[in-house]
C-alpha positions in Angstrom: -0.1 0.1 0.0 1.4 3.2 -1.0 2.1 5.9 1.7 0.2 9.2 1.3 2.0 12.4 1.6 0.0 15.4 3.6 1.2 18.1 1.3 -0.6 20.8 3.3 1.4 19.9 6.4 4.8 19.3 4.5 4.1 23.0 3.0 3.4 24.5 6.3 6.4 22.9 7.9 8.8 24.3 5.1 7.2 27.7 5.4 7.6 28.2 9.2 11.3 29.4 9.0 10.1 32.0 6.6 7.3 33.4 8.7 9.5 34.1 11.6 12.4 35.7 10.2 12.7 37.9 13.2 13.7 34.8 15.4 17.2 33.6 15.6 18.0 31.0 12.8 17.4 27.9 15.0 15.1 25.9 12.7 17.6 24.3 10.7 19.9 23.2 13.6 16.8 21.8 15.5 15.6 19.7 12.5 19.1 18.3 12.2 19.1 17.5 15.7 15.7 15.7 15.3 16.8 13.8 12.4 19.9 12.8 14.0 17.7 11.2 16.9 16.1 8.8 14.3 17.6 5.4 14.9 16.5 4.2 11.4 17.1 7.2 9.0 17.3 5.2 6.1 13.7 3.7 6.7 10.7 5.6 5.3 7.9 6.2 7.9 5.5 3.4 7.7 4.1 0.2 9.1 7.3 -1.6 8.9 9.3 0.9 10.8 6.7 1.5 13.4 6.7 -2.3 14.1 10.4 -2.6 14.5 10.5 0.6 17.0 7.4 -0.4 18.8 8.8 -4.0 19.4 12.0 -2.7 20.6 10.5 -0.1 22.8 8.4 -2.7 24.6 11.2 -5.1 25.1 13.5 -2.8 26.7 11.6 -1.0 29.1 10.0 -2.1 32.2 6.5 -3.9 31.4 4.7 -7.4 30.4 7.0 -7.4 27.3 10.3 -6.7 28.6 13.2 -8.9 27.6 16.2 -9.1 29.7 19.5 -8.1 28.0 20.8 -11.9 28.0 17.8 -13.0 26.2 18.0 -10.2 23.4 19.1 -12.4 20.5 18.5 -11.3 17.0 19.4 -13.4 13.9 19.7 -12.4 10.4 20.1 -14.3 7.1 22.9 -13.0 5.0 22.2 -13.4 1.4 19.3 -11.3 0.4 18.9 -9.8 3.8 22.0 -8.1 4.7 23.5 -7.7 1.3 22.6 -8.5 -2.3 22.3 -12.0 -3.9 21.6 -11.4 -7.4 22.5 -12.3 -10.2 24.2 -15.2 -8.4 25.2 -15.7 -4.6 28.1 -13.8 -4.0 30.2 -16.7 -2.4 29.3 -18.5 -6.0 31.2 -15.6 -7.4 34.1 -16.0 -5.2 34.0 -19.8 -6.0 34.1 -18.9 -9.7 37.2 -16.6 -9.3 38.9 -19.3 -7.4 38.4 -21.9 -10.1 39.8 -19.4 -12.7 42.7 -18.6 -10.2 43.5 -22.3 -9.5 43.1 -23.8 -13.0 46.7 -23.4 -14.1 47.7 -25.9 -11.4 44.9 -28.2 -12.2 45.0 -29.0 -15.9 42.7 -31.8 -15.5 39.9 -29.3 -15.1 39.9 -28.6 -18.6 38.2 -32.0 -19.3 36.2 -32.6 -16.3 32.8 -31.2 -15.5 31.8 -28.9 -13.8 35.0 -27.4 -14.0 35.2 -27.4 -17.9 32.0 -25.7 -18.4 32.9 -23.0 -15.9 36.3 -22.3 -17.4 34.6 -22.1 -20.7 32.1 -19.5 -19.4 29.3 -22.0 -19.8 27.3 -21.2 -16.7 24.1 -22.9 -18.0 25.9 -26.2 -17.9 27.2 -25.6 -14.6 24.0 -24.7 -12.9 22.2 -27.6 -14.6 24.4 -29.9 -12.6 22.6 -28.7 -9.7 23.8 -28.8 -6.1 26.1 -31.7 -6.4 28.1 -29.5 -9.3 28.3 -26.6 -7.1 29.4 -28.6 -4.2 32.3 -29.9 -6.3 33.3 -26.4 -7.0 33.3 -25.2 -3.6 35.1 -28.3 -2.0 37.6 -27.9 -4.7 38.4 -24.4 -4.0 37.6 -23.9 -0.3 39.7 -27.0 1.1 43.4 -28.2 1.1 44.8 -25.3 3.0 44.9 -23.8 6.5 41.8 -21.8 7.7 44.1 -19.0 8.2 45.1 -19.0 4.5 41.6 -19.4 3.4 40.6 -16.4 5.5 43.3 -14.3 4.0 42.1 -15.4 0.4 38.5 -14.2 1.3 39.8 -10.9 2.8 41.6 -10.3 -0.4 38.8 -11.1 -2.6 36.2 -9.0 -0.6 38.4 -6.1 -0.8 39.0 -6.1 -4.5 36.1 -8.1 -6.4 33.3 -6.0 -7.9 29.7 -6.8 -8.6 29.0 -7.3 -12.3 26.0 -5.0 -12.7 26.7 -2.2 -10.0 30.7 -1.9 -10.3 30.5 -1.8 -6.4 32.7 -4.0 -4.3 30.8 -7.0 -3.3 31.3 -5.6 0.5 29.7 -2.4 -0.4 26.9 -4.3 -1.8 25.1 -4.0 1.8 21.6 -2.7 2.5 21.9 0.7 4.4 18.4 0.2 6.1 19.7 -3.2 7.5 23.0 -1.7 8.9 20.7 0.8 10.6 18.7 -1.8 12.1 21.7 -3.6 13.3 23.0 -0.6 15.1 19.6 0.1 16.5 19.2 -3.3 18.1 22.9 -3.3 19.4 22.2 0.2 21.0 19.4 -1.4 22.9 21.3 -4.3 24.4 20.4 -6.9 21.5 23.2 -9.2 20.3 23.1 -9.6 16.5 23.9 -12.9 14.8 24.2 -14.1 11.2 22.6 -17.5 10.5 23.2 -18.1 6.8 23.4 -20.9 4.3 26.5 -19.4 3.2 30.0 -20.7 4.2 30.9 -19.6 7.8 34.6 -19.6 6.9 33.6 -17.4 3.8 31.7 -14.9 5.9 33.7 -14.5 9.4 36.9 -12.8 7.9 34.7 -9.7 6.9 31.3 -9.6 8.7 32.8 -7.4 11.8 34.3 -4.7 9.5 31.0 -4.7 7.1 28.1 -5.3 9.7 29.9 -5.0 13.1 29.2 -8.6 13.7 32.1 -10.6 15.2 33.3 -13.9 14.0 31.9 -15.7 17.0 28.5 -14.5 16.3 28.3 -15.9 12.8 26.7 -19.3 11.9 26.9 -21.0 8.7 27.5 -24.0 6.6 30.8 -25.7 7.3 33.2 -28.3 5.9 35.2 -30.7 8.0 38.7 -29.6 9.4 41.5 -31.5 10.8 44.2 -30.4 13.4 47.9 -30.6 12.0 51.3 -29.2 13.4 53.2 -27.7 10.6 56.9 -26.4 11.4 56.1 -26.6 15.1 52.6 -24.4 14.7 49.2 -25.9 15.1 46.8 -25.2 12.3 43.5 -26.5 11.2 43.3 -27.9 7.7 40.2 -27.6 5.6 38.9 -30.7 4.3 36.8 -31.7 1.1 34.1 -33.1 3.3 30.8 -31.4 4.2 30.2 -30.9 8.0 27.0 -29.0 8.4 24.5 -27.2 6.1 22.8 -24.3 7.7 19.8 -23.9 5.6 16.1 -24.3 5.8 15.6 -26.8 8.6 19.2 -26.5 9.5 18.8 -22.9 10.7 17.1 -23.7 13.8 19.5 -26.6 14.4 22.6 -24.2 13.9 20.8 -21.7 16.3 20.7 -24.3 19.0 23.9 -25.8 18.4 26.1 -22.4 18.2 23.8 -19.9 20.1 22.2 -21.9 22.5 19.1 -19.8 22.9 15.9 -19.3 20.7 16.1 -15.8 19.1 13.3 -13.1 19.8 14.1 -11.2 16.6 14.6 -12.8 13.2 14.8 -11.4 9.7 15.1 -13.4 6.6 14.1 -13.1 2.9 13.4 -16.5 1.3 11.6 -19.7 2.1 15.2 -21.0 3.1 14.6 -18.7 6.2 11.1 -20.0 6.9 12.1 -22.5 9.6 14.3 -19.9 11.3 11.4 -17.6 11.3 8.8 -19.9 12.4 11.1 -21.3 15.4 11.4 -17.9 16.4 7.8 -16.7 16.1 6.4 -19.9 18.1 8.6 -19.5 21.2 7.2 -18.0 24.3 6.8 -14.1 25.1 7.3 -11.4 22.7 8.8 -12.3 19.3 9.3 -10.4 16.2 9.8 -11.9 12.6 10.5 -10.0 9.6 10.7 -10.8 5.7 12.7 -8.5 3.3 10.6 -8.7 0.3 12.5 -7.6 -2.9 10.0 -5.4 -4.7 12.3 -2.7 -6.0 13.3 -3.2 -9.7 14.8 0.1 -10.1 17.5 0.3 -7.2 17.7 -3.5 -6.9 16.0 -6.5 -8.5 12.3 -7.6 -8.1 12.0 -11.1 -7.4 10.0 -13.7 -5.2 7.9 -16.6 -6.1 9.5 -17.5 -9.5 13.1 -16.8 -8.6 15.5 -19.6 -8.1 17.6 -17.4 -5.9 16.0 -16.1 -2.9 12.7 -18.2 -3.8 10.1 -16.7 -1.4 6.7 -18.2 -1.5 5.5 -20.0 1.6 7.0 -17.0 3.5 4.8 -14.6 1.9 1.6 -17.1 2.2 2.2 -17.6 6.0 3.4 -14.3 6.9 0.0 -13.1 8.6 -0.4 -16.5 10.3 2.9 -15.9 12.1 2.4 -12.2 12.4 5.7 -11.4 10.2 6.4 -8.0 9.1 6.9 -8.0 5.4 9.2 -5.2 4.4 8.2 -3.8 0.8 11.8 -2.8 -0.3 10.6 -0.2 -2.6 8.2 1.5 -0.2 9.9 1.0 3.1 13.4 1.8 2.3 14.7 5.5 1.5 18.0 3.9 0.1 19.2 0.6 -0.7 23.1 0.9 -1.1 25.2 3.5 -0.2 25.8 6.1 -2.9 
């Protein structure tokens, strides 16, 4: 529903400084001060912003809905919730770059799928291979090295690689309203966690810099590691074996195993987040679930039910059932990415 602007009120507001020129010029300063007190400045006034602020207000002040600081757990999906995910998941872009960089040391990839197709730029064949093909690519490029070495590779990539459409660094493809929300929650005693289907070792090297979320508050999919002593130094070696998939029904499992408490505030953007949102909303006491609906085809990408990436159908259908706030990106956000 489009928000109506009261033009008469707006006109009066703008004309007040002109009507009282005999007074000291305090109007602009006071307006700036008021704007600076807005904890969500990149959100438009509307039901979504109101719902967030009402919940935080109720749960952080004395009353029936008060939540002790120790229980103020907020969980966020990453892809499509905190940063973009189109036209492909950003970790897949990283994987593609790693295959190309590693190819000279692996001549056998020229004749082996899905590596052959990727190196030839045939992403249709790569994607046709499904999860198995993608898993092969990830395992080959994310394993066989120490966790420290992998973390440095990720840091180098995130600081140089650019999105093919916007030309921005991938770490700049972060939603400004979500950064404001993270800061607002933390300012009110909430601990913010990432709970993502993405690789935990891929996210941890940069999440604190980009989101203010430290590595120990990142839950994600993981591969197995083994401990080895190399030249007298203890190391963890990444193996080509899956350990845990933190997606769909795996997200509540990951929350239990790595956080140990049911969240009271959860945000996602796809049906991959449905179980995490449901797990949050069906707990006792005040709960808040939110879905980022990608409705903005101008500043970002419009997608939901028909998309293979960020598919959102069941979440939209059941949002009212669980009282989830559905954020309309086009109408609820003043800005998407930092200009």
